[in-house]
C-alpha positions in Angstrom: 0.0 0.0 0.4 2.8 2.0 0.8 3.8 2.0 -3.2 0.5 3.0 -4.1 0.7 6.0 -1.6 3.4 7.7 -3.2 1.6 8.9 -6.5 -1.1 10.6 -7.1 -4.7 8.3 -7.3 -6.7 9.4 -9.9 -9.2 7.1 -11.8 -8.4 7.8 -15.5 -9.8 4.5 -16.3 -13.1 5.5 -15.0 -14.3 7.1 -17.9 -12.1 5.0 -20.3 -16.0 3.9 -22.3 -16.5 7.5 -22.8 -13.3 8.8 -23.7 -12.9 5.7 -26.0 -16.2 7.0 -27.7 -15.4 10.8 -28.1 -12.4 9.7 -29.4 -14.1 7.9 -31.8 -16.9 10.4 -32.6 -14.1 13.2 -33.3 -11.8 11.1 -35.4 -15.0 10.4 -38.0 -15.8 14.1 -37.3 -12.2 15.1 -38.8 -12.2 12.8 -41.5 -15.5 14.2 -42.6 -14.5 18.0 -42.1 -11.2 16.6 -44.2 -13.4 15.0 -47.3 -15.7 17.7 -47.4 -13.8 21.1 -46.5 -10.5 19.9 -47.7 -7.1 21.4 -47.1 -5.6 24.6 -48.0 -2.7 22.9 -49.9 0.2 25.3 -50.4 2.4 26.0 -53.2 4.1 23.1 -51.8 1.4 20.5 -53.1 -0.2 22.8 -56.0 2.7 24.3 -58.1 3.1 27.8 -58.5 5.8 30.7 -59.1 9.3 31.1 -57.7 10.6 34.5 -57.9 14.4 35.4 -56.5 15.4 38.9 -56.0 18.2 40.6 -54.6 18.5 43.9 -52.4 21.5 46.0 -52.4 21.3 45.6 -48.2 19.6 43.5 -45.4 16.0 43.7 -45.8 13.3 42.9 -43.1 10.3 39.9 -44.4 7.8 41.4 -42.6 8.4 44.4 -45.0 8.7 42.4 -47.9 5.3 40.4 -47.3 3.2 43.7 -46.4 4.2 45.0 -50.0 3.1 42.1 -51.3 0.1 41.6 -49.7 -0.6 45.4 -50.6 0.1 44.7 -53.7 -2.7 41.6 -53.8 -0.5 38.6 -52.8 -1.8 38.2 -50.1 -0.7 33.9 -50.4 2.9 35.0 -51.1 5.4 32.9 -49.0 8.7 35.0 -48.6 12.1 33.3 -47.0 15.9 34.6 -47.1 17.5 32.2 -49.8 21.5 32.2 -48.5 21.8 35.8 -47.4 19.5 38.4 -45.9 19.9 40.6 -49.0 18.6 37.6 -51.3 15.1 37.1 -51.1 12.9 33.8 -52.2 9.1 34.6 -53.0 6.7 31.9 -53.4 3.0 32.5 -55.1 0.5 30.3 -56.3 -0.4 29.8 -59.5 -0.5 32.5 -61.9 -3.6 32.0 -64.6 -2.9 33.7 -67.9 0.5 35.3 -67.3 3.7 34.7 -68.5 7.0 34.9 -66.9 7.6 38.4 -67.9 4.4 39.8 -66.4 4.9 38.0 -63.2 8.3 39.6 -62.7 7.4 43.1 -63.8 4.5 43.0 -61.2 6.3 41.7 -58.5 9.2 44.2 -59.2 6.6 46.9 -59.0 5.2 45.7 -55.6 8.5 45.9 -54.1 9.6 49.2 -55.5 12.3 47.7 -57.4 13.4 50.9 -59.3 13.9 53.3 -56.1 15.3 50.5 -53.8 17.8 49.3 -56.3 16.0 45.4 -56.2 17.3 43.4 -58.9 15.6 40.1 -60.2 17.7 36.9 -60.1 15.5 34.3 -61.8 11.7 33.3 -61.9 10.9 29.7 -62.5 7.2 28.0 -62.7 6.7 25.1 -60.7 3.7 22.7 -62.2 1.1 20.9 -60.0 3.2 17.7 -61.1 5.7 18.3 -58.2 2.9 18.7 -55.9 1.5 15.4 -56.9 5.0 14.0 -56.0 5.1 15.3 -52.8 1.4 14.1 -52.1 2.6 10.9 -52.7 6.2 10.8 -51.2 4.1 12.2 -48.0 1.6 9.9 -48.1 4.1 6.9 -47.8 6.1 8.5 -45.2 3.2 8.4 -42.9 2.3 4.6 -44.3 6.2 3.8 -43.4 5.8 5.6 -40.3 3.1 3.6 -38.9 3.9 0.1 -40.2 7.6 0.6 -38.2 6.0 1.7 -35.1 3.6 -1.0 -34.9 6.3 -4.1 -35.6 8.8 -1.9 -33.1 6.0 -2.2 -30.5 4.5 -5.5 -31.4 8.3 -7.0 -30.5 9.1 -5.1 -27.6 5.7 -5.5 -26.0 2.8 -7.0 -27.4 0.6 -7.1 -30.6 -2.5 -5.5 -28.4 -0.2 -2.6 -27.0 1.0 -2.3 -30.8 -2.8 -1.8 -32.0 -3.4 0.5 -29.2 -0.1 2.7 -30.3 -0.9 2.7 -33.7 -4.5 4.0 -33.2 -3.6 6.8 -31.0 -1.0 7.7 -33.8 -3.5 7.6 -36.3 -6.3 9.6 -34.4 -3.7 12.2 -33.5 -3.0 12.6 -37.0 -6.7 12.9 -38.3 -7.2 15.5 -35.5 -4.6 17.8 -36.4 -5.8 17.4 -40.2 -9.2 18.2 -39.3 -8.1 21.1 -37.0 -5.9 22.3 -40.3 -9.1 21.8 -42.5 -11.5 23.7 -39.6 -9.5 26.9 -39.7 -7.9 26.3 -43.2 -4.4 26.7 -42.0 -1.9 26.5 -45.1 -0.7 22.7 -45.5 3.0 23.0 -46.8 5.8 21.2 -46.6 6.5 22.4 -43.0 3.3 21.3 -41.6 3.8 18.1 -43.1 6.9 17.6 -41.6 5.1 18.8 -37.9 2.5 15.7 -38.6 6.0 13.4 -38.6 7.1 15.0 -35.6 4.1 14.8 -33.9 4.0 11.1 -34.5 7.3 10.6 -32.9 6.2 12.8 -29.8 2.9 10.9 -29.5 4.7 7.5 -29.9 7.2 8.2 -27.1 4.4 9.2 -24.5 2.5 6.1 -25.4 6.0 4.1 -24.5 6.7 5.6 -21.6 2.9 4.4 -19.9 3.4 1.1 -21.7 6.8 0.6 -20.3 5.4 1.4 -16.6 2.2 -1.1 -17.3 4.2 -3.9 -18.5 6.7 -3.5 -15.2 3.6 -3.4 -12.9 1.6 -6.0 -14.6 4.8 -8.3 -13.5 5.4 -6.9 -10.5 1.7 -6.5 -8.9 0.7 -10.0 -9.2 -2.8 -9.3 -7.4 -3.8 -6.2 -8.7 -6.4 -5.8 -11.7 -5.7 -4.7 -15.0 -7.3 -1.5 -14.6 -5.8 -1.0 -11.0 -2.2 -1.3 -13.0 -3.5 1.4 -15.8 -4.4 4.2 -13.3 -1.0 3.4 -11.1 1.0 3.6 -14.4 -0.7 6.6 -15.6 -0.3 8.4 -12.5 3.5 7.5 -11.9 4.0 9.0 -15.1 1.9 12.2 -15.0 4.5 14.4 -13.2 7.0 13.9 -16.2 3.9 14.1 -19.1 3.1 17.4 -17.5 6.6 18.9 -17.2 7.4 17.8 -20.7 4.1 18.7 -22.4 4.4 21.8 -20.7 8.1 22.6 -21.7 7.4 21.6 -25.2 4.0 24.0 -25.6 6.3 27.0 -24.0 8.6 26.4 -26.8 6.1 25.9 -29.5 4.2 28.7 -28.1 7.3 31.2 -28.6 7.9 29.7 -32.3 4.3 30.8 -33.3 4.8 34.4 -31.8 8.1 35.0 -32.8 9.2 32.7 -35.4 7.2 34.7 -38.0 4.5 33.6 -40.8 6.8 30.9 -42.3 6.7 28.4 -39.4 2.6 29.3 -38.3 1.5 26.4 -40.1 4.0 24.2 -38.2 3.5 25.9 -34.8 0.0 25.5 -35.1 0.1 22.0 -35.9 2.2 20.8 -33.1 0.8 22.7 -30.5 -2.6 21.5 -31.1 -1.1 17.8 -31.5 0.6 18.0 -28.5 -2.1 18.6 -26.7 -4.0 15.9 -28.5 -1.2 13.5 -27.7 -1.4 14.1 -24.1 -5.0 12.5 -24.0 -4.6 10.1 -27.1 -2.1 8.3 -24.9 -4.2 7.4 -22.2 -7.6 7.5 -23.5 -7.0 5.9 -26.9 -3.7 3.8 -26.7 -3.5 2.1 -23.1 -7.7 2.3 -22.8 -7.8 0.1 -26.6 -5.2 -2.4 -25.5 -7.5 -3.0 -21.9 -10.4 -3.4 -24.2 -8.5 -5.7 -26.2 -7.9 -7.9 -23.0 -4.1 -7.6 -22.4 -3.5 -9.6 -19.4 -0.2 -10.4 -17.3 0.3 -13.7 -19.1 0.6 -11.6 -22.6 3.9 -9.7 -20.9 5.3 -12.7 -19.0 8.3 -14.4 -20.5 8.1 -18.1 -21.7 8.9 -20.6 -19.2 11.7 -22.7 -20.2 11.0 -26.4 -20.5 12.9 -28.7 -17.9 15.8 -31.2 -19.7 16.4 -34.3 -18.2 20.2 -34.3 -17.5 21.6 -37.8 -18.9 23.8 -39.5 -15.6 
């Protein structure tokens, strides 16, 4: 009893059925939202125009963005290209516009004649590049799920593996649903955020699974729900500290990092919150629902071999 008294005693599993039902409904809702409303795909996936300009001296990216927005290029993506005097501008696909027209319009919007800005290059990126990125991004997610599932199945047990993959899919779908709802631009950095979230969420799940396995083996008389509650409570302080510090960094990145990382920050902030919930009420909860038991985790007994005299 002293062992149980050292940690908080929150009965997380009391609401396991409600939590699993809520997760299922929200996941289905997010899928419908993505299918009906769609994602606000960025230039990385739709194609567009790349324009590189050179300034005579260092320029602030926010100034360039504002000048382009005033000229009607609200969706322009602006970033430095090798130096603070070289700026790369990415624009949505230009309809019925030649490279000369686009370059002239951009240079006029930036005030090239007055500021001494020169055009280095202009390129049109076709939608086939976006199709290739979509295919490779989907394959990256698929291979990540398969690899994680195999790893957890070998390290723990297949019931834990199913729960972990369900939680990862849940987290990714929920983030996609939020991006669709808010129409946040989905570009290559947003895809990177979802891949990073998969690793983050899986780490949280593994920590709880490891403690569940240890307690199942050591506490022979405890019921499975008691063991799960104890395991979650034992990792609660660690989880709170980890999530809070991660959220602080992501909030700082969102507020101070500029618009180029806004979609990444939004996806990760929401993903960290969802991962906190799913590690308890999706992954662990589903493993319990599948009937994980102490016998599943005990090492196989070696058969006795009669020694020859």
